[in-house]
MDTraj code that builds the backbone (N, CA, C; nanometers):
import mdtraj as md
import numpy as np

residues = "MET LEU CYS ILE ASN MET ILE HIS ILE ALA PRO TRP ALA ALA ALA VAL GLY LEU MET ARG GLY ALA ALA GLY VAL LEU PRO SER GLY GLY ILE LEU TYR LEU TYR GLY PRO PHE ARG ARG GLU GLY HIS PRO THR ALA PRO SER ASN GLU ALA PHE ASP GLN ASP LEU ARG SER ARG ASP PRO SER TRP GLY VAL ARG ASP LEU GLU VAL VAL ILE GLY LEU ALA GLU ALA HIS GLY PHE ALA PRO PRO ILE VAL GLU GLY ARG MET PRO ALA ASN ASP LEU SER VAL VAL PHE ARG ARG ARG GLU GLY GLY THR ARG ALA ILE PRO ALA MET".split()
xyz = np.array([
    [2.0939, 13.7985, 0.2763],
    [2.0266, 13.9877, 0.3268],
    [1.9754, 14.0346, 0.1750],
    [1.8821, 14.1106, 0.2052],
    [1.7835, 14.1631, 0.0762],
    [1.8052, 14.3248, 0.0815],
    [1.8170, 14.3883, 0.0079],
    [1.8142, 14.5297, -0.0457],
    [1.7519, 14.5987, -0.1596],
    [1.6343, 14.6094, -0.1773],
    [1.5591, 14.6469, -0.2750],
    [1.5554, 14.8064, -0.2757],
    [1.6201, 14.8808, -0.4323],
    [1.5595, 15.0299, -0.4374],
    [1.5905, 15.1178, -0.3327],
    [1.7292, 15.0852, -0.2494],
    [1.7488, 15.1912, -0.1200],
    [1.8767, 15.2642, -0.1456],
    [1.9969, 15.2072, -0.1786],
    [2.1129, 15.2978, -0.1646],
    [2.1031, 15.4236, -0.2788],
    [1.9920, 15.4299, -0.3685],
    [1.9635, 15.5328, -0.4504],
    [1.8774, 15.6358, -0.3873],
    [1.7997, 15.6381, -0.2952],
    [1.7293, 15.7123, -0.2499],
    [1.8048, 15.7132, -0.0742],
    [1.8661, 15.7453, -0.0661],
    [1.9378, 15.7700, 0.0744],
    [2.0952, 15.8081, 0.0459],
    [2.1137, 15.9105, 0.1205],
    [2.2702, 15.9424, 0.1314],
    [2.3835, 15.7982, 0.1268],
    [2.5085, 15.8422, 0.0690],
    [2.6124, 15.7418, 0.0588],
    [2.6005, 15.6760, 0.2222],
    [2.6117, 15.7480, 0.3121],
    [2.6103, 15.6572, 0.4293],
    [2.5395, 15.5472, 0.4720],
    [2.4309, 15.5447, 0.3944],
    [2.3289, 15.4436, 0.4225],
    [2.4074, 15.3331, 0.3391],
    [2.4287, 15.3327, 0.2625],
    [2.4952, 15.2231, 0.1458],
    [2.6553, 15.1853, 0.2599],
    [2.7436, 15.2534, 0.3109],
    [2.7999, 15.2157, 0.3876],
    [2.7629, 15.1492, 0.5347],
    [2.6369, 15.2039, 0.5824],
    [2.5763, 15.1234, 0.6793],
    [2.5465, 14.9642, 0.6488],
    [2.4643, 14.9531, 0.5203],
    [2.4050, 14.8399, 0.4674],
    [2.5369, 14.7622, 0.4801],
    [2.6379, 14.8005, 0.4077],
    [2.7853, 14.7015, 0.3916],
    [2.8339, 14.6727, 0.5205],
    [2.8374, 14.7562, 0.5909],
    [2.9056, 14.7334, 0.7293],
    [2.8125, 14.6359, 0.8054],
    [2.6775, 14.6979, 0.8157],
    [2.5533, 14.5824, 0.8865],
    [2.5866, 14.4411, 0.8230],
    [2.5347, 14.4353, 0.6822],
    [2.5634, 14.3145, 0.5877],
    [2.6976, 14.2160, 0.6659],
    [2.8104, 14.2705, 0.6579],
    [2.9334, 14.2301, 0.6963],
    [2.9308, 14.1730, 0.8554],
    [2.8441, 14.2236, 0.9261],
    [2.8513, 14.2055, 1.0630],
    [2.7398, 14.1061, 1.0826],
    [2.6491, 14.0840, 0.9920],
    [2.5607, 13.9590, 1.0357],
    [2.5882, 13.8314, 0.9606],
    [2.6113, 13.8730, 0.8347],
    [2.6414, 13.7527, 0.7514],
    [2.7436, 13.6254, 0.7744],
    [2.7398, 13.5123, 0.7648],
    [2.8428, 13.4477, 0.7776],
    [2.9029, 13.4174, 0.6536],
    [3.0232, 13.3566, 0.6749],
    [3.1270, 13.3190, 0.5523],
    [3.0251, 13.2502, 0.4617],
    [3.0096, 13.3094, 0.3254],
    [2.9511, 13.2334, 0.2213],
    [2.7901, 13.2945, 0.2190],
    [2.7323, 13.3722, 0.2880],
    [2.6160, 13.4293, 0.3391],
    [2.5986, 13.5737, 0.2119],
    [2.4911, 13.5775, 0.1779],
    [2.4794, 13.6534, 0.0327],
    [2.3928, 13.7880, 0.0696],
    [2.4593, 13.8878, 0.0207],
    [2.3902, 14.0060, 0.0117],
    [2.3401, 14.0330, -0.1374],
    [2.2088, 14.0819, -0.1542],
    [2.1605, 14.0521, -0.2842],
    [2.0640, 14.2535, -0.2775],
    [2.1543, 14.2941, -0.3736],
    [2.1205, 14.4660, -0.4115],
    [2.0064, 14.4300, -0.5370],
    [1.8752, 14.5325, -0.5320],
    [1.8308, 14.5478, -0.6753],
    [1.8054, 14.6645, -0.6733],
    [1.8290, 14.7026, -0.7995],
    [1.7877, 14.8673, -0.8401],
    [1.8682, 14.9054, -0.9206],
    [1.8476, 15.0839, -0.9927],
    [1.9198, 15.1353, -1.0842],
    [2.0941, 15.1214, -1.0579],
    [2.1360, 15.1285, -1.1223],
    [2.2859, 15.1594, -1.1384],
    [2.3304, 15.2349, -1.2189],
    [2.4633, 15.2957, -1.2248],
    [2.5648, 15.3277, -1.3531],
    [2.6611, 15.2244, -1.3705],
    [2.6945, 15.2208, -1.4794],
    [2.8198, 15.1211, -1.4852],
    [2.9266, 15.2025, -1.5530],
    [3.0566, 15.2219, -1.5116],
    [3.1260, 15.2553, -1.5483],
    [3.1188, 15.4200, -1.5969],
    [3.0595, 15.5004, -1.5007],
    [3.0176, 15.6426, -1.4654],
    [2.8864, 15.6692, -1.5676],
    [2.8346, 15.5811, -1.6481],
    [2.7291, 15.5752, -1.7545],
    [2.6119, 15.5253, -1.7213],
    [2.4978, 15.5929, -1.7305],
    [2.3802, 15.5484, -1.6735],
    [2.3357, 15.4115, -1.7800],
    [2.2779, 15.3206, -1.7464],
    [2.2301, 15.2228, -1.8441],
    [2.1116, 15.2263, -1.9159],
    [2.0629, 15.3257, -1.8988],
    [1.9305, 15.3435, -1.9904],
    [1.9240, 15.4846, -1.9543],
    [1.8614, 15.6084, -2.0704],
    [1.8658, 15.7114, -2.0665],
    [1.7392, 15.7202, -1.9719],
    [1.6341, 15.6571, -1.9394],
    [1.5326, 15.6769, -1.8193],
    [1.6175, 15.6553, -1.7008],
    [1.7256, 15.6048, -1.6749],
    [1.8100, 15.5997, -1.5345],
    [1.8689, 15.7850, -1.5429],
    [1.8796, 15.7692, -1.5972],
    [1.9833, 15.9517, -1.6171],
    [1.8937, 16.0441, -1.5850],
    [1.7564, 16.0236, -1.6340],
    [1.6452, 16.0992, -1.5798],
    [1.6224, 16.0798, -1.4354],
    [1.5696, 15.9615, -1.4147],
    [1.5648, 15.9492, -1.2567],
    [1.6961, 15.9693, -1.1619],
    [1.8203, 15.9598, -1.1925],
    [1.8906, 16.0320, -1.1018],
    [1.9136, 16.1697, -1.1162],
    [1.8733, 16.2321, -1.1986],
    [1.8681, 16.3835, -1.2124],
    [1.7556, 16.4244, -1.1211],
    [1.6631, 16.3469, -1.1243],
    [1.5284, 16.4046, -1.0481],
    [1.5760, 16.3510, -0.9021],
    [1.6307, 16.2473, -0.8825],
    [1.6791, 16.2209, -0.7311],
    [1.7230, 16.3411, -0.6684],
    [1.8636, 16.3703, -0.7409],
    [1.9584, 16.4909, -0.6997],
    [1.8563, 16.6048, -0.6878],
    [1.7536, 16.6531, -0.7727],
    [1.7039, 16.7440, -0.7654],
    [1.6148, 16.7558, -0.6354],
    [1.6012, 16.6528, -0.5803],
    [1.5401, 16.6732, -0.4260],
    [1.6243, 16.6582, -0.3071],
    [1.7224, 16.5924, -0.3502],
    [1.8099, 16.5763, -0.2398],
    [1.9549, 16.5759, -0.2933],
    [2.0160, 16.6353, -0.3007],
    [2.1576, 16.6207, -0.3486],
    [2.2867, 16.4828, -0.3090],
    [2.2460, 16.4706, -0.1983],
    [2.3278, 16.3394, -0.1609],
    [2.2437, 16.1986, -0.1911],
    [2.1368, 16.1922, -0.2669],
    [2.0540, 16.0871, -0.3015],
    [2.1293, 16.1211, -0.4796],
    [2.0936, 15.9467, -0.4923],
    [2.1192, 15.9471, -0.7103],
    [2.1413, 15.7901, -0.7084],
    [2.1578, 15.7752, -0.8279],
    [2.2010, 15.6197, -0.9089],
    [2.3542, 15.6002, -0.8579],
    [2.3525, 15.5249, -0.8128],
    [2.5052, 15.5028, -0.7652],
    [2.6103, 15.4072, -0.8828],
    [2.7220, 15.4552, -0.9048],
    [2.7802, 15.3891, -0.9800],
    [2.8195, 15.2416, -0.8967],
    [2.7980, 15.1434, -0.9871],
    [2.8109, 14.9760, -0.9697],
    [2.9602, 14.9431, -0.9301],
    [3.0381, 15.0466, -0.9564],
    [3.1915, 15.0210, -0.9590],
    [3.2267, 15.0272, -0.8134],
    [3.1692, 15.1480, -0.7846],
    [3.1939, 15.2480, -0.6709],
    [3.1353, 15.1262, -0.5287],
    [3.0311, 15.0997, -0.5942],
    [2.9620, 14.9846, -0.4770],
    [3.0474, 14.8516, -0.4498],
    [3.0740, 14.7967, -0.5646],
    [3.1407, 14.6774, -0.5633],
    [3.3043, 14.7289, -0.4918],
    [3.3618, 14.8459, -0.4799],
    [3.4623, 14.8369, -0.3970],
    [3.4127, 14.8630, -0.2639],
    [3.3119, 14.9216, -0.2204],
    [3.2306, 14.8996, -0.1061],
    [3.2022, 14.8165, -0.0106],
    [3.1914, 14.7099, -0.1057],
    [3.1489, 14.5631, -0.0780],
    [3.2765, 14.4695, -0.0377],
    [3.3542, 14.5053, -0.1551],
    [3.4750, 14.4265, -0.1130],
    [3.5599, 14.4689, 0.0185],
    [3.5701, 14.6098, 0.0474],
    [3.5982, 14.6448, 0.1634],
    [3.5416, 14.5957, 0.2618],
    [3.4134, 14.5797, 0.2585],
    [3.3604, 14.4954, 0.3675],
    [3.3790, 14.3212, 0.3960],
    [3.4305, 14.2960, 0.2863],
    [3.4582, 14.1475, 0.2917],
    [3.3901, 14.0499, 0.2191],
    [3.3295, 14.0979, 0.1034],
    [3.2338, 14.0608, -0.0082],
    [3.3247, 14.0365, -0.1034],
    [3.3173, 13.9241, -0.1606],
    [3.3531, 13.8811, -0.2832],
    [3.3111, 13.9636, -0.4271],
    [3.4057, 13.9786, -0.5093],
    [3.2980, 14.0560, -0.6245],
    [3.1762, 13.9898, -0.6895],
    [3.0408, 14.0518, -0.7058],
    [2.9625, 13.9883, -0.7634],
    [2.9107, 13.9428, -0.8810],
    [2.7966, 13.8720, -0.8641],
    [2.7262, 13.8112, -0.9745],
    [2.6409, 13.9431, -1.0398],
    [2.6313, 13.9903, -1.1587],
    [2.5545, 14.0933, -1.2081],
    [2.4447, 14.0532, -1.3062],
    [2.3453, 14.0745, -1.2543],
    [2.2434, 14.0189, -1.4019],
    [2.1616, 14.1318, -1.4119],
    [2.1860, 14.1637, -1.5953],
    [2.1299, 14.2963, -1.6408],
    [2.0138, 14.2782, -1.6968],
    [1.9309, 14.1822, -1.6956],
    [1.7946, 14.1528, -1.7818],
    [1.7099, 14.1774, -1.7101],
    [1.6749, 14.2927, -1.6241],
    [1.5814, 14.2713, -1.5199],
    [1.4847, 14.4558, -1.5538],
    [1.3628, 14.3980, -1.5052],
    [1.2722, 14.5247, -1.5350],
    [1.3143, 14.6559, -1.5204],
    [1.2726, 14.7755, -1.5782],
    [1.3356, 14.9042, -1.5788],
    [1.4777, 14.9291, -1.5709],
    [1.5342, 14.8441, -1.6200],
    [1.6818, 14.8586, -1.6743],
    [1.7514, 14.8638, -1.5320],
    [1.6953, 14.7875, -1.4496],
    [1.7551, 14.7699, -1.3024],
    [1.8509, 14.6733, -1.3069],
    [1.9396, 14.6481, -1.2072],
    [2.0209, 14.5207, -1.2070],
    [2.0219, 14.4478, -1.0658],
    [1.9927, 14.3504, -1.1115],
    [2.0225, 14.2546, -0.9478],
    [2.2034, 14.2128, -0.9239],
    [2.2538, 14.2651, -0.8529],
    [2.3945, 14.2553, -0.7877],
    [2.3898, 14.1478, -0.6489],
    [2.4669, 14.0413, -0.6674],
    [2.4373, 13.9364, -0.5775],
    [2.6043, 13.9471, -0.5307],
    [2.6045, 13.9551, -0.4104],
    [2.7423, 13.9809, -0.3200],
    [2.7414, 13.8190, -0.2263],
    [2.8355, 13.7738, -0.2114],
    [2.8995, 13.6579, -0.1208],
    [2.9742, 13.6653, -0.0229],
    [2.9633, 13.6588, 0.1100],
    [3.0522, 13.7198, 0.1899],
    [3.1833, 13.6087, 0.1967],
    [3.3048, 13.7079, 0.1647],
    [3.3960, 13.6054, 0.2108],
    [3.4435, 13.5752, 0.3372],
    [3.5708, 13.4938, 0.3964],
    [3.5859, 13.5348, 0.5180],
    [3.6935, 13.6196, 0.5415],
    [3.7337, 13.6600, 0.6615],
    [3.7810, 13.7493, 0.6950],
    [3.7641, 13.9129, 0.7479],
    [3.8339, 14.0264, 0.7655],
    [3.7589, 14.1235, 0.7955],
    [3.7425, 14.2274, 0.6908],
    [3.7536, 14.3698, 0.7273],
    [3.7354, 14.4840, 0.6422],
    [3.8315, 14.5633, 0.6048],
    [3.8168, 14.6284, 0.5356],
    [3.9411, 14.7063, 0.4695],
    [3.8736, 14.8783, 0.5002],
    [3.9856, 14.9546, 0.4570],
    [3.9181, 15.1190, 0.4530],
    [3.8139, 15.1137, 0.3466],
    [3.7108, 15.2165, 0.3665],
    [3.5812, 15.2265, 0.3025],
    [3.6479, 15.3349, 0.2018],
    [3.6007, 15.2803, 0.0643],
    [3.6186, 15.3790, -0.0280],
    [3.5553, 15.5238, -0.0285],
    [3.5947, 15.6536, -0.0837],
    [3.5396, 15.7528, -0.0707],
    [3.4174, 15.7314, -0.1821],
    [3.3120, 15.8348, -0.1446],
    [3.2398, 15.8627, -0.3095],
    [3.2583, 15.9919, -0.3673],
])
top = md.Topology()
chain = top.add_chain()
for i, resn in enumerate(residues, 1):
    res = top.add_residue(resn, chain, resSeq=i)
    for name in ("N", "CA", "C"):
        top.add_atom(name, md.element.get_by_symbol(name[0]), res)
traj = md.Trajectory(xyz[None], top)
């Protein structure tokens, strides 16, 4: 499953829905690939991403560049293994590759 530049230009509920849906359709070992801007450990990966985040939040307070660690927690809560993260992408974006584990879901982390 491929998701490019979505979770930052949507309310957090969209990310939750993405993970829930991916967990429901991907088989064990299936891949969920996310691409886009993220914060790491609460910090922007580049000044341009910080400006982009501020612009998004000025348009809609429920939007914004998401903290990668929170997204990873959400994915793990839906049965995905810790991701492979590639940071050498254009515009300081990240490729985040999750693989579906066997098993059910856990509680969804709060944003």
